[in-house]
N, C-alpha and C positions, 0 to 999 in steps of 0.2 A: 628802621633806618631813620636817621635824623637828617634834617636839612641844616646846612651850615652856610652862613653868609659872611663874606669878608668885605670889609670896607674901612679904609684909612687906618690900618693897624689894629682894627677891632674885629675879632672873630665872634660871631653870635651863633650859638648852637641851640637850635630849636628842639628841645628834648621831646621824645615821643610820649604817648599816653602812658606807657609802662616802661620804666627804667629798671630792667632786671638784668640778670647775668648775661644773657644773650645780647640784649641791646647795648649794655654797658661796654661789652667787648668790641662791638662794631663801632660805636661812637668813639671809644678810645683810639682805635686804629685810624679812623678818619681824622680826628683832631691831631694825633701825633704826626701823621703824614703831612698835614698842613703846617704844623709848628716847625717841622724839620725843613720845610721848603720856603716858608714865607715869614716875614717879620710881623710879629703879633705883640702888641703891648698890652692889650686887654682881651681877656677871654670871658665871654658872657654866656651863662647858661640861662636860657629862657624856658621857664617851666609852665608857661601859659596853658599848654594842652596836656600837662602831666598830672595823672591822678594817682599813680603808684610808683614808689621807688623803694628798692630794697638795699641791703648793705653793699651790693655790687656797685650801685650807683654812687654811694658814698665813697667807696674806694676809687672809682673812676675819677670823681671830682678831685679827691685828695691827690691822686697821682698827677693830674693836670695842673693842680696848684703848685706842686713841687717843681714841675718843669717850668712853669711860668715864673716862679720865684727865682729859680736859678738864672733865668735870663733877664730878671729885673721887671717882669710884667706883673699884672694883677688879675685876679679872678673875681667875677661878680655873678650874683644870681638874682634874677628878676621874675616877677609874676608868680610868686610862691603861694600855693594854697596853704591852709593851716597844717595839713599833714606833712607836707614836704618841709615847711618851715620848722616844725617840731623835730623832725628827723635831723635836720641840719644843726639845730641847737643841741639836741641830745648827743649827737656824735662829736660835737666840738668844732664842726666845720665853720660855724659862725665866727670863730676866732681868726680864720685865715681867708675866708671868702666874704666879700662885702655883700650883704643881703640888703635888698631894697628896704627902706624904712616904712613906706606905706604900701599897703596892698593895692595892686593895680588889677584892673580887669576882672574883678570880683568873683571869687569862688568861695 
């Protein structure tokens, strides 16, 4: 289960240690519920504590990007470790999700 923080039109999703099929489904449902009930202009995925992500995570992020794009919002990813960054680049997500330029909080 992830923690979600809302503040001034920004939703930050603190992604758990493993983003697999089960977690991706739960996170998607949590995000969608909030997107349907609150105004969000920026959706931020914080990967500080994430060590593993599979294709389910990629799909969940892409789906949230489509929802945000439809409403004129944007999606960002922060605190990416090398493995997560590589998956986002190889999947093409880097083209639609703004990824931090510098690594923060070192892994």
